[in-house]
N, C-alpha and C positions, 0 to 999 in steps of 0.2 A: 690500959690507958697509955697513950703516947706521951712521952716526956722528952727523951733524948732524940734529936733529929740530925741526920747527916745532910748537909747541903753541898752538892758537888759543883764547884765553880763560883768564883767571886766577881762575875761580870754583873751587868745590870739586873739580870734575873736572880742571881745568887744573893746580891745585896738586899733586894726587897724581900726575898724569901727568909733571910736571917731576921729582918725586922718583923715580918709577919709572925714568925715563930715566937719571938720575944713578946709580941703583943698578946699572944694567946697563952703566955706563961710557960712556954716550952724552952728547952735548953738546946740551942743549935750549935753544931760544930761544922764550920765550912772548910772544905779542903780545896785549895787552889794550887795548881801545878806550877804556876809562874811565881815571880817574886813581887807581884803587885796586883792590885785589884783592877777592874775595868773591862776584863775580857777583850772583846773585839776592839774596844776603844783605847786600849793601851798600845800606842805605836812603838814598834821596835825596828831598828834599821835593818836587821836580818830576820827573816821569817823563821819561826821555830816550828818543827814538825808537830803535827797534831794540835796546833793552836791556830785560832783565827788571826788574820793578818790584814793590815790596812796600809794605804799609801800615805805619803807625807802630807799631801795637800788636802786630804779628805775633809769635806764639810758635809754635815748631815743634811738631808733633803726634807726633813720634818722640822717645822718651826718649834721654837723653844716652849711655847705655851702648850703645844700639842704633844710634846714628848716628855714633859717633866712628871715626876711622881705626884700623887694626888694631895699630899700634905706637905710638900716641900717645893714651892715655886723656885724657878731658876732666877738668879739675881736680875733685877730690871735693867742693869747696864750691860748685860750680856747681849750679843747680837741675836737677831731672830733665827738665823741659820748659823749654827756654831761649828767652828773648827774642832777636830777631834780632841785637841788639847784642852779646850774649854769644857767639853763634855766630860773628860776625865776629871777635871777640877770640880765639876758639879758632883760627880760621884764621890769624890773625896769629902766635899762639904756634907753630903748626905750621910756618908758613913761616920763622919765625925759628929754630926749633930745627933744622930740616933745611937752613937756609941757602939758601932758594929765591928770595929777593927779587932777587938779582943777575942772575937769568936772565929776569926779566920786563921787557919794554919797555912802559911805560904810555903811554896816549894814542896808541896806534898801531893803526889799523884795518886789518884784512886785507881788501883789495878783491877779490882773486882768487887762486885756487890753480889752476895749470894744469900739465899735463905738461911737463917740461923737454924740449928738443929731443932729448936722448939717453935719454928715458924707456924706450924699448923695450929698451935695453941695460942701463940702470942703475936704473930705477925712481924716478928723482929727480923732484922737483916744483919749479916756479918759483912763488914767492909774491910778490905785489905788495902792498905796504903803504903806508899814507898817515898821516903825522904830523898832529898837531892844526893845524900851520901850513900844511897842504896839500902838504908835500913828500912826493913818492912815491919809493919805493925798491924795487928788485927783489932778491930773494934766491933762492938755490938750496939746497934741503934734500934730504937722502937720504930723509926720510919726514915725514909730517904727521899730527898727532893733532888732530881737531876736538873742541873742548870748549865749544861756544858755546851749549849748552842748548836747551830747547824751550819756554820761557815768555817768548818775546821778541816775538812777533807776535800781538797781541790779535785774537780772532775777534769781530767785531761784525756779526752777521747781520741788518742792518736790513731787508733785503728780506723776511725771514720775519715781520715785524711790520707788517702793513698799517696805514697811517695814522700811522706814526711821524713823518712830515713835518709832521703837524698838531699834534704835542705841544707844548704851550705852556710846559712846564717845562724842566728840565735833565736830560739823560741822559749817562751816561758808562759806560765799561767798568771792571771791577774793577781793571784795570791802572793806571787813573788815580786810583783811590781811595787816599787817604792817611789819612783819619780822619773822624769824624762831625761836625766843626765846622760844616759847611754844612747839617746835617740837623736842627738844633734846631727843634722845633715843626712839622716838615714831615711830609707823607704820602709814604712811600717804597715803591716796588715794587722788589724784588730779583728778577731773572730768572735762575734757575739755582740748583741746590742742591748744588754741590760744596763742597769745604772752604772756598774763598774766599767763596762765596756765603753759607754758614752763618756764618762769622766776621763778615762785613759786616752781615748781618741782625741778629745778636745785638748787635753794637757800636752800630749806629745806633738800635736799639730803645730804648737807654738815654736817648736825647735826643729822638727823633722823636715826633710825635704818634701815628703808627701805622706799622708796617712790615708789608708783605705780601710773601710769598715765593712766587714762581710756579715750578712744576716740571712738566716734561713727563712724566717717568718716576717721580718719587718717589725715595726713597733709604732705605737702612738706615743708622741713626745709632748709632754706638758711642761709648763713653766712654773717655777717656784714663786715668781712675782706675778700676782694676779691683778685684778681690777683695782684701781686706785692705789696700787703699790702694796696691797695687803699680801701677806703670805697666803698661798693658794689654799692651804688646809684650813686656815682660820676663816676664809671666805666661804668655802663650800662644805666643809665637814660640820654641818649643823643638824639639829634634830628636825628642823623644818624640811630641809632637803632630804633627810632620811625618810621622813613620812611620805614625801612625794614619790620616792622610789617604791614605797609599798603600795601606793595608790594607782600608779600608771605603769604600763608595760615597759619592760627594760629596753625594748627596741626603740621606744620613743626617746629614752635618754641616750641610747647609743647614737641615734640620728642627731639629736640636739648637740651632744658633746662633740661628736666628730665634725659637725658643721662649724662649731665654735673654734675648734682646733685648726681646721682647714682654713678658716678665715684669717688666722695668724700666719700660717704657712701651709700651703697645700701639700699634704703628705704624699700625694701621687707625684707631683712635680719634683719634690725633694727625694724621691725614690725611697721613702720611708713607709708608705702605706702597707700595713700588715694584712695578713689573711684573716685575722680575727677582728671582732667588734671591740669597741673601746673598753667596755666594762667586763670583757671576758678574761682580761689579764691585767695585772698591775702595770701601768704605763711607765715609760722612761721619764724621769724627772730631770730635765736638763735645759737651762736657759741658753747655753752657749752653742749647743750642737747645731741648731738651724743656721746660725750665722757662720759657723765654720764650714757648713755645707755650701752656703750661698757664696762664700769667698773662695771656695775650691780647696781649702786647707784639708777638708775631710771629704772623701769621695765614697759614696755608698755603693756597695757591690753585693751581688747575690751570694749564695752559698758556695764554699770552696769545693771544687770537684776533685782536684788533685794538685800535687806539688811536684815540680820537676826542677831539681837543683835550686836555683834562686828565682824561678818563675812560678807564680801561683796562677792556676787555671780555675775559672769560675764556671758555674753551671750554665751560664748563657754563652760560653765559648770565649769570652773575653779573658785577657791575661794581664798580669802585672809582672814586669821583669825587674831584675836586680833588687829583689826584696832583701833587706838586711835583717829585719826582725819581725817575728810573728808573736802576737800576744793573744793567748787563748783566754777570753773572758767567757768561759763555758760553764760557769756555775760550780756547784759543790754537791758532793755526795754527803749523806748524813748517816751517822752510826752512833750506837751506844756500846762501845766495845767492852765496857766494864760490866754490863748487865748480862744475866743469863739469857740465852736465845729464847727460851720458852716464856720469858717474862713479857715479851712484846707480842701483840696480836697484829697480824698483817691484814690490811684491807685495801684492795686496789694497789695503787702505787705507794701508798703511805703506811706508816706505822699507825695502826688503829688505836687511838686513845679516846676514851670517853670524854667528850667536850674538849678534846685536844690536851688532856691532862692525865687522866688515870687509865692504866692498862685494865681492860675490862675482864680479863680471865683470871686475875689473881684472887686468892681466897680472902685476903685481907686488904683493905684500902690504905696500905702503908707505904706505897711507892707511887711517886708522882713525878711528872715531867713538867717543868715550868719554862716558858719562853720558846717552846717549839711550835711556833705559830707564824702565819704569814698573812699580812693584811696591808691595805693602803693606810698605814698609820705606824706610829713608833712602837717598838717592842716594850719600852719601859712601862707605860700604863697597862698594857695587856698582861705583861708578866706579873706586875703588882696585883692586878685583879685575880689572876690565877693563884698567886701565892696566898692571898687573903682567903680564897675559897678552900685551898688545900689545907691550910692550918685549921680552919673551922671543921673540916672533915676529920682530920687527925684527932682533934679534941673531942669528937663525938657530937658536936653541935649540929652538924649536918650529916645525913646518912645517904649513901649512894644506893641506887637501885640494884636489883639482882644482877648477877653476871650476864644472864640471858638477856635482860632488858638493856643492859649497857651495850652488848654486842649488836643488838638490833638498832640501837641509836647510832652506833659507829657506822654500820652499813648504810643506814639512811643518810648520814652525813656525807659518806663517800659518794653516794649516788647524786646527792644535791650538788656537791662540789664539782663532780664530773659533768653535770648538766649545765652548771652556771659558768664554769671557768675552763680555761685551757690548762690541763694538768699533764704532768709527765713524771718520770722517775726523779728528775732533778727538782721539779716544782710540784710536789704531790698534793699540796693543800693550799687553800686560800679561803679566807673568811671575810665577811663584811665587818669592818671595824666597830661601828656603832652597835650592830645587831649582836655581835659576840660579846662586847663589853656589857651590854644590857642583860644578856642572857646569864652570864656569870654573876653579875651584880644582883640579879633577881634571886639566884640561888643563895647568895650571902644575906640578902635583905637590905641592900644599899642602893638599889636602883631608884633614882629620883622619881617621885610621883608628880607628873605634870598637873594633874587635876588638883592635887592637894596644894601645890605651889600656886596655881591659878587663884584659888580662893583664900589662901593664907598669906601669900607674899608675892603679889603681882609683879613688882619690880624685878624680883629674882626670877620669876617665871619667864619674863620677857628675855632675860639674858640666857637662861637655860634653853629656851625654845628657839630663839632666833640666833643666838650666838654660837660660837664653836663648841663642840663637845669636848671640853677639856676634862681632865681626870678629876678636877676638884668637885665636879658634880656628884661623884660617887663617895664623897665624904660629908654630904649634907645631912644624912640620916642613917640610922641603923648602926650595926656593930662597927666600931672604928670611926665613929663620927668625929669630925675635926671642927672645932669652933671657928677656925680661920677660913673655912671653905667658902662661906658666903662672900666674905671680903675678897678672897682670891679671885672669885668669879667677877665681882664688880670692878676689879682693878686689872684684869688680864689685858685689856687694850692699853692701859697705861704702861704696862711692862713691855708691850709690843712697841709702843711709840718711843719709849725712853732712850734706847740706843741710837735713835735717829735724830735726836735733839742735839746736834753737834754744831749748829749755827743758828743764831737768833734770826727769826724771820717772821714778822708780824702776820703777813698774809698766810704763811704756812700754819701758824698757830690757830688762826681763825678757821682755816679749812679743816684742820685736824679736829677742832672742837665741834664743828658742824657735823663732820663725818661720824665722830664718836657718838654724838647725840642721836643721829639718825639710826645708828646701829645698836643702840642700847635703850 
């Protein structure tokens, strides 16, 4: 019987894993290598090796109602898209409310996780930790949850850029970028067009002489501000839209979505149009990039062919001279260096985990990975759902299939991912947010029943079906049911509107009231 659980990392995945353990009556011990909680969202002026790192201006591109935990809404006066400092404050409130801090051992690095001598009989694990002063300690736990994230090890593929050794300026990975202070009056090349690359190009263009953005594939760029000023995820991430995706061919939605995006700014004209279709890869979310391109502050270029001193040569033969700085926004490698190599199953480009959580080849289901997932949605509700499932499995309330069955499921997932999405070594997995949340919720027994709601609580059914798929929906029934879930769903648009009510305007109030009624 699992009782003592080691949780590795006190970021958003680790915090909710601690809480899930407590809810199932287990005793968690969380090891955090830094001096504070928050993981990725804890900003530091100097990046620390083997830790996630963010820039000073970072604001999340998921709205607050779509990113919060299922039983702890973000304060109504917080903005819809939050600066990293407010996200960290939210985590502090969450940890304080659920009394999680006393279970965290800060400045304690996990050096290794190995099977205990009696593993074959008990499934237990031996965890070696090291304190800041170098003192090592061995612990034995009944189970381990890995929450160390996947934005820790920067991918800096210098070998793919011939002549980089001749570059006379400064180059850095986006992991090291903190702000544009060193870019004043400089000529900057940003390599990579993901969300970090887009943010950095936009921010540096405000102070640089010129910014060039190099992309191998191109990208679809969507806005955070959608129709009627709504956050885009609250507008379109609904069960109604999700059902439409199940009923109609994906090519129809690719055509429709691309047409809508091109109506805002023609991706071909802006030199952004990618080689892939819209729903084959998570798009870049950036409201400012198109305007920076239109104003000439950011110039889109193809892939870099070579670097000759201070000149960057691109695949189309064009060049940019007198380059001062190159920023590599080239993604991250992922690793679990503290785990034994044989603990992880490899499938295609990715670590093969059953439902992206459990290694399928282990004798006992006492090792889990939480938060190692990629979708067009926030990690917080996904990690929370995973943690709720993991702890139910640890306690024996849910049983995993046989190892052979799990391996088959992993391989099927890999084929489906490779068929539906553009994957690579750096982006080895992607899932559909609603489908994945519903799948794990179904395993736990907390997936909302639309039919039951239709006949028993029609006002709630309307909000669950037509409204955004917020995490509160997974607290309406089953294990971990929260009495405040129904009210949280009914008031989610109130919390969205609240931070915008900064100036009394009768016409605005009437408009907001009509919009709210129409959508609820």
